C-alpha positions as CSV (number, residue, x, y, z in Angstrom):
1,X,84.0,-136.6,212.5
2,X,86.1,-138.7,209.9
3,X,84.0,-137.6,206.9
4,X,84.5,-133.9,208.0
5,X,88.3,-134.6,208.1
6,X,88.3,-136.0,204.6
7,X,86.1,-133.3,203.1
8,X,88.7,-130.6,204.7
9,X,91.7,-132.3,203.3
10,X,90.0,-132.7,199.9
11,X,88.5,-129.0,199.8
12,X,92.5,-128.0,200.7
13,X,93.9,-129.8,197.9
14,X,91.2,-128.7,195.4
15,X,91.9,-125.2,196.6
16,X,95.4,-125.7,195.9
17,X,94.8,-127.0,192.4
18,X,92.5,-124.1,191.8
19,X,95.2,-121.7,192.6
20,X,97.8,-123.3,190.4
21,X,94.8,-123.2,187.6
22,X,94.4,-119.6,188.0
23,X,98.4,-119.1,187.8
24,X,98.7,-121.1,184.7
25,X,95.5,-119.3,183.1
26,X,97.2,-116.0,183.9
27,X,100.3,-117.0,182.4
28,X,98.3,-118.0,179.2
29,X,96.5,-115.0,178.8
30,X,99.8,-113.0,179.4
31,X,101.6,-114.6,176.5
32,X,99.3,-112.3,174.0
33,X,99.0,-115.4,171.4
34,X,95.3,-115.8,170.2
35,X,95.2,-119.7,170.7
36,X,97.0,-119.4,174.2
37,X,94.9,-116.6,175.4
38,X,91.8,-118.6,174.5
39,X,93.1,-121.7,176.5
40,X,94.0,-119.4,179.2
41,X,90.5,-117.9,179.8
42,X,89.3,-121.6,179.4
43,X,91.7,-122.6,182.1
44,X,90.5,-119.6,184.4
45,X,87.0,-120.9,184.0
46,X,87.8,-123.9,185.7
47,X,88.6,-122.5,189.3
48,X,85.4,-120.4,189.0
49,X,83.3,-123.7,188.4
50,X,85.6,-125.4,191.0
51,X,85.2,-122.7,193.5
52,X,81.3,-122.8,193.0
53,X,81.3,-126.5,193.4
54,X,83.5,-126.6,196.7
55,X,81.0,-123.8,198.2
56,X,77.9,-125.6,197.2
57,X,78.9,-128.9,198.6
58,X,80.3,-127.3,201.9
59,X,77.0,-125.5,202.3
60,X,75.0,-128.6,201.8
61,X,77.3,-130.7,204.1
62,X,76.9,-128.1,206.8
63,X,73.1,-127.9,206.4
64,X,72.7,-131.6,206.5
65,X,74.7,-131.8,209.7
66,X,72.6,-129.1,211.3
67,X,69.4,-130.8,210.4
68,X,70.6,-134.2,211.2
69,X,71.5,-132.7,214.7
70,X,68.1,-131.1,215.1
71,X,66.4,-134.3,214.1
72,X,68.3,-136.1,216.7
73,X,67.7,-133.6,219.3
74,X,64.1,-133.9,218.7
75,X,64.4,-137.7,219.0
76,X,63.3,-138.4,215.4
77,X,66.5,-140.0,214.2
78,X,65.5,-143.2,212.6
79,X,66.6,-146.2,214.4
80,X,65.7,-148.8,212.1
81,X,68.6,-149.6,209.8
82,X,68.3,-151.7,206.6
83,X,69.8,-155.1,207.0
84,X,72.6,-156.3,204.7
85,X,73.3,-159.3,203.0
86,X,76.5,-161.0,203.4
87,X,78.0,-159.4,200.3
88,X,77.1,-155.9,202.1
89,X,74.3,-154.7,199.6
90,X,71.1,-154.0,201.2
91,X,68.5,-156.3,201.6
92,X,65.8,-155.0,199.2
93,X,62.7,-156.4,200.8
94,X,63.5,-154.7,204.3
95,X,64.7,-151.4,202.4
96,X,61.3,-151.4,200.3
97,X,59.3,-151.6,203.6
98,X,61.6,-148.7,205.3
99,X,61.1,-146.7,202.3
100,X,57.4,-147.2,202.1
101,X,57.2,-145.9,205.8
102,X,59.5,-142.9,204.9
103,X,57.6,-142.1,201.5
104,X,54.2,-142.2,203.5
105,X,55.6,-139.7,205.9
106,X,56.6,-137.3,203.0
107,X,53.0,-137.7,201.2
108,X,51.4,-137.0,204.5
109,X,53.4,-133.8,205.1
110,X,55.3,-132.7,201.9
111,X,56.2,-129.5,203.6
112,X,57.9,-131.1,206.6
113,X,61.7,-130.9,206.2
114,X,62.0,-133.9,208.8
115,X,60.2,-136.4,206.4
116,X,62.4,-135.4,203.7
117,X,65.3,-135.8,205.4
118,X,64.5,-139.1,206.8
119,X,63.5,-140.2,203.3
120,X,66.9,-139.2,202.2
121,X,68.6,-141.3,204.9
122,X,66.5,-144.3,203.6
123,X,67.6,-143.8,200.1
124,X,71.1,-143.4,201.4
125,X,70.8,-146.7,203.3
126,X,69.5,-148.2,200.3
127,X,72.6,-147.1,198.2
128,X,70.4,-144.8,196.0
129,X,72.7,-141.7,196.2
130,X,71.2,-139.7,193.6
131,X,67.7,-139.8,195.1
132,X,69.3,-139.3,198.4
133,X,70.7,-136.2,197.5
134,X,67.5,-134.7,195.9
135,X,65.6,-135.4,198.9
136,X,68.3,-134.0,201.2
137,X,68.2,-131.0,199.2
138,X,64.5,-130.6,199.5
139,X,64.8,-130.8,203.3
140,X,67.3,-128.2,203.3
141,X,65.1,-126.2,200.9
142,X,62.0,-126.7,203.3
143,X,64.1,-125.8,206.3
144,X,65.4,-122.4,204.8
145,X,61.8,-121.6,203.7
146,X,60.4,-122.4,207.0
147,X,63.1,-120.4,208.9
148,X,63.1,-117.2,206.7
149,X,59.1,-117.0,205.8
150,X,56.5,-115.3,208.1
151,X,54.6,-117.8,210.1
152,X,51.3,-117.8,208.2
153,X,52.5,-118.3,204.7
154,X,55.1,-121.1,204.7
155,X,54.7,-122.5,208.5
156,X,51.2,-124.0,208.2
157,X,50.0,-126.1,210.9
158,X,51.2,-129.9,210.3
159,X,49.3,-132.1,207.7
160,X,47.7,-128.8,206.5
161,X,49.7,-128.0,203.6
162,X,48.1,-128.2,200.2
163,X,49.3,-131.3,198.2
164,X,52.2,-130.0,196.1
165,X,53.3,-131.3,192.7
166,X,55.2,-134.9,192.9
167,X,58.7,-134.0,194.2
168,X,61.7,-135.8,192.6
169,X,62.5,-138.1,195.4
170,X,59.2,-139.8,195.2
171,X,58.8,-139.2,191.2
172,X,62.6,-139.4,189.7
173,X,61.4,-137.7,186.5
174,X,61.1,-134.3,188.5
175,X,63.7,-131.9,190.1
176,X,63.7,-131.3,193.9
177,X,61.0,-128.6,193.6
178,X,58.5,-130.6,191.5
179,X,59.2,-129.1,188.3
180,X,60.2,-131.0,185.1
181,X,64.0,-131.3,184.7
182,X,63.9,-129.0,181.9
183,X,61.4,-127.2,184.0
184,X,59.2,-124.1,183.8
185,X,60.2,-122.8,187.2
186,X,58.2,-119.5,186.8
187,X,55.0,-121.6,186.3
188,X,55.7,-123.4,189.2
189,X,56.4,-120.3,191.3
190,X,53.0,-119.0,190.1
191,X,51.3,-122.2,191.3
192,X,53.2,-121.9,194.8
193,X,51.9,-118.3,195.0
194,X,48.5,-119.2,194.3
195,X,48.7,-122.0,197.3
196,X,49.7,-119.2,199.6
Protein backbone atom coordinates (compact mmCIF):
# COMPACT_ATOMS: atom_id res chain seq x y z
CA UNK A 1 0.00 0.00 0.00
CA UNK A 2 2.93 2.30 0.73
CA UNK A 3 4.23 1.95 -2.85
CA UNK A 4 0.80 2.81 -4.25
CA UNK A 5 0.55 5.90 -2.06
CA UNK A 6 4.03 7.02 -3.08
CA UNK A 7 3.16 6.51 -6.75
CA UNK A 8 -0.05 8.50 -6.34
CA UNK A 9 1.79 11.40 -4.70
CA UNK A 10 4.40 11.40 -7.47
CA UNK A 11 1.70 11.36 -10.16
CA UNK A 12 -0.05 14.34 -8.54
CA UNK A 13 3.24 16.28 -8.35
CA UNK A 14 4.05 15.43 -11.97
CA UNK A 15 0.57 16.50 -13.12
CA UNK A 16 1.04 19.83 -11.32
CA UNK A 17 4.38 20.27 -13.09
CA UNK A 18 2.79 19.39 -16.43
CA UNK A 19 0.09 22.02 -15.92
CA UNK A 20 2.74 24.62 -15.15
CA UNK A 21 4.65 23.60 -18.27
CA UNK A 22 1.51 23.99 -20.40
CA UNK A 23 0.92 27.44 -18.92
CA UNK A 24 4.50 28.53 -19.65
CA UNK A 25 4.42 27.03 -23.14
CA UNK A 26 1.21 28.87 -24.03
CA UNK A 27 2.68 32.09 -22.67
CA UNK A 28 5.83 31.65 -24.79
CA UNK A 29 3.85 30.90 -27.94
CA UNK A 30 1.57 33.91 -27.29
CA UNK A 31 4.53 36.31 -27.35
CA UNK A 32 4.71 35.92 -31.11
CA UNK A 33 8.51 36.20 -31.18
CA UNK A 34 9.91 33.40 -33.37
CA UNK A 35 12.54 32.19 -30.92
CA UNK A 36 10.11 32.21 -27.99
CA UNK A 37 7.44 30.50 -30.08
CA UNK A 38 9.89 27.67 -30.82
CA UNK A 39 10.76 27.40 -27.14
CA UNK A 40 7.05 27.43 -26.32
CA UNK A 41 6.37 24.56 -28.72
CA UNK A 42 9.23 22.63 -27.13
CA UNK A 43 7.86 23.31 -23.65
CA UNK A 44 4.39 22.19 -24.78
CA UNK A 45 5.88 18.89 -25.96
CA UNK A 46 7.12 18.08 -22.44
CA UNK A 47 3.62 17.64 -20.96
CA UNK A 48 2.66 15.33 -23.84
CA UNK A 49 5.66 13.11 -23.20
CA UNK A 50 5.14 13.35 -19.43
CA UNK A 51 1.46 12.41 -19.69
CA UNK A 52 2.30 9.44 -21.91
CA UNK A 53 4.92 8.33 -19.39
CA UNK A 54 2.53 8.65 -16.43
CA UNK A 55 -0.26 6.75 -18.18
CA UNK A 56 2.13 3.99 -19.28
CA UNK A 57 3.62 3.55 -15.81
CA UNK A 58 0.22 3.56 -14.08
CA UNK A 59 -1.08 0.96 -16.52
CA UNK A 60 1.97 -1.25 -15.95
CA UNK A 61 1.59 -0.87 -12.19
CA UNK A 62 -2.10 -1.79 -12.28
CA UNK A 63 -1.49 -4.74 -14.59
CA UNK A 64 1.37 -5.93 -12.38
CA UNK A 65 -0.83 -5.74 -9.27
CA UNK A 66 -3.63 -7.60 -11.03
CA UNK A 67 -1.32 -10.37 -12.25
CA UNK A 68 0.32 -10.63 -8.83
CA UNK A 69 -3.07 -11.04 -7.17
CA UNK A 70 -4.05 -13.72 -9.71
CA UNK A 71 -0.77 -15.55 -9.18
CA UNK A 72 -1.27 -15.47 -5.41
CA UNK A 73 -4.90 -16.61 -5.73
CA UNK A 74 -3.72 -19.57 -7.82
CA UNK A 75 -1.21 -20.46 -5.11
CA UNK A 76 1.74 -19.94 -7.48
CA UNK A 77 3.34 -16.94 -5.79
CA UNK A 78 7.04 -17.77 -5.31
CA UNK A 79 7.93 -18.32 -1.69
CA UNK A 80 11.67 -18.69 -2.18
CA UNK A 81 13.32 -15.38 -1.44
CA UNK A 82 16.89 -14.71 -2.40
CA UNK A 83 19.04 -14.56 0.74
CA UNK A 84 21.08 -11.40 1.17
CA UNK A 85 24.54 -10.74 2.45
CA UNK A 86 25.10 -8.53 5.50
CA UNK A 87 25.59 -5.62 3.07
CA UNK A 88 22.03 -6.12 1.79
CA UNK A 89 23.15 -7.28 -1.65
CA UNK A 90 21.70 -10.56 -2.92
CA UNK A 91 23.66 -13.78 -2.52
CA UNK A 92 24.60 -14.40 -6.14
CA UNK A 93 24.86 -18.18 -5.83
CA UNK A 94 21.32 -18.42 -4.43
CA UNK A 95 20.06 -15.89 -6.97
CA UNK A 96 21.55 -17.95 -9.81
CA UNK A 97 19.87 -21.10 -8.52
CA UNK A 98 16.43 -19.47 -8.25
CA UNK A 99 16.91 -17.74 -11.58
CA UNK A 100 17.75 -21.07 -13.25
CA UNK A 101 14.43 -22.49 -11.98
CA UNK A 102 12.48 -19.48 -13.27
CA UNK A 103 14.28 -19.55 -16.61
CA UNK A 104 13.45 -23.25 -16.99
CA UNK A 105 9.77 -22.46 -16.33
CA UNK A 106 9.76 -19.85 -19.09
CA UNK A 107 11.63 -22.07 -21.54
CA UNK A 108 9.19 -24.94 -20.85
CA UNK A 109 6.18 -22.73 -21.64
CA UNK A 110 7.18 -19.38 -23.17
CA UNK A 111 3.54 -18.40 -23.76
CA UNK A 112 2.52 -18.59 -20.07
CA UNK A 113 2.44 -15.20 -18.36
CA UNK A 114 2.89 -16.84 -14.94
CA UNK A 115 6.42 -18.00 -15.74
CA UNK A 116 7.37 -14.56 -17.06
CA UNK A 117 5.91 -12.88 -13.99
CA UNK A 118 7.81 -15.18 -11.66
CA UNK A 119 10.97 -14.58 -13.72
CA UNK A 120 10.48 -10.83 -13.32
CA UNK A 121 10.26 -11.31 -9.55
CA UNK A 122 13.52 -13.30 -9.60
CA UNK A 123 15.24 -10.55 -11.58
CA UNK A 124 13.82 -7.92 -9.24
CA UNK A 125 15.02 -9.84 -6.18
CA UNK A 126 18.47 -9.99 -7.77
CA UNK A 127 18.23 -6.20 -8.30
CA UNK A 128 18.39 -6.50 -12.10
CA UNK A 129 15.65 -3.94 -12.71
CA UNK A 130 15.90 -3.61 -16.52
CA UNK A 131 15.46 -7.34 -17.10
CA UNK A 132 12.76 -7.48 -14.42
CA UNK A 133 10.80 -4.79 -16.28
CA UNK A 134 11.23 -6.57 -19.64
CA UNK A 135 10.03 -9.86 -18.17
CA UNK A 136 7.10 -8.10 -16.46
CA UNK A 137 6.12 -6.36 -19.71
CA UNK A 138 6.23 -9.72 -21.47
CA UNK A 139 3.97 -11.24 -18.78
CA UNK A 140 1.50 -8.37 -19.18
CA UNK A 141 1.58 -8.68 -22.98
CA UNK A 142 0.97 -12.44 -22.85
CA UNK A 143 -1.90 -12.03 -20.39
CA UNK A 144 -3.47 -9.39 -22.63
CA UNK A 145 -3.11 -11.65 -25.68
CA UNK A 146 -4.63 -14.62 -23.88
CA UNK A 147 -7.57 -12.57 -22.59
CA UNK A 148 -8.42 -10.98 -25.95
CA UNK A 149 -7.69 -13.82 -28.39
CA UNK A 150 -9.99 -16.65 -29.41
CA UNK A 151 -9.34 -19.83 -27.47
CA UNK A 152 -7.85 -21.74 -30.39
CA UNK A 153 -5.19 -19.32 -31.64
CA UNK A 154 -3.41 -17.92 -28.60
CA UNK A 155 -4.55 -20.20 -25.80
CA UNK A 156 -2.90 -23.51 -26.65
CA UNK A 157 -2.72 -26.29 -24.14
CA UNK A 158 0.12 -25.82 -21.66
CA UNK A 159 3.55 -26.78 -22.99
CA UNK A 160 2.23 -27.13 -26.55
CA UNK A 161 3.17 -23.67 -27.80
CA UNK A 162 5.76 -23.59 -30.55
CA UNK A 163 9.12 -22.45 -29.33
CA UNK A 164 9.30 -18.77 -30.14
CA UNK A 165 12.32 -16.59 -30.73
CA UNK A 166 14.52 -15.95 -27.71
CA UNK A 167 12.97 -13.40 -25.41
CA UNK A 168 14.68 -10.37 -23.94
CA UNK A 169 14.56 -11.47 -20.33
CA UNK A 170 16.45 -14.60 -21.31
CA UNK A 171 18.46 -12.91 -24.05
CA UNK A 172 19.23 -9.28 -23.22
CA UNK A 173 20.02 -8.49 -26.86
CA UNK A 174 16.32 -8.86 -27.77
CA UNK A 175 13.19 -6.82 -27.10
CA UNK A 176 10.30 -8.21 -25.04
CA UNK A 177 8.63 -9.61 -28.15
CA UNK A 178 11.78 -11.44 -29.23
CA UNK A 179 12.80 -9.04 -31.99
CA UNK A 180 16.10 -7.23 -32.26
CA UNK A 181 16.08 -3.85 -30.46
CA UNK A 182 16.20 -1.96 -33.74
CA UNK A 183 13.68 -4.60 -34.72
CA UNK A 184 11.89 -5.70 -37.76
CA UNK A 185 8.52 -6.11 -36.08
CA UNK A 186 6.75 -6.83 -39.37
CA UNK A 187 8.90 -9.91 -39.93
CA UNK A 188 8.23 -10.99 -36.34
CA UNK A 189 4.47 -10.55 -36.85
CA UNK A 190 4.66 -12.64 -40.03
CA UNK A 191 6.47 -15.42 -38.16
CA UNK A 192 3.83 -15.33 -35.40
CA UNK A 193 1.03 -15.62 -37.99
CA UNK A 194 2.73 -18.68 -39.46
CA UNK A 195 2.74 -20.35 -36.02
CA UNK A 196 -0.99 -19.81 -35.46
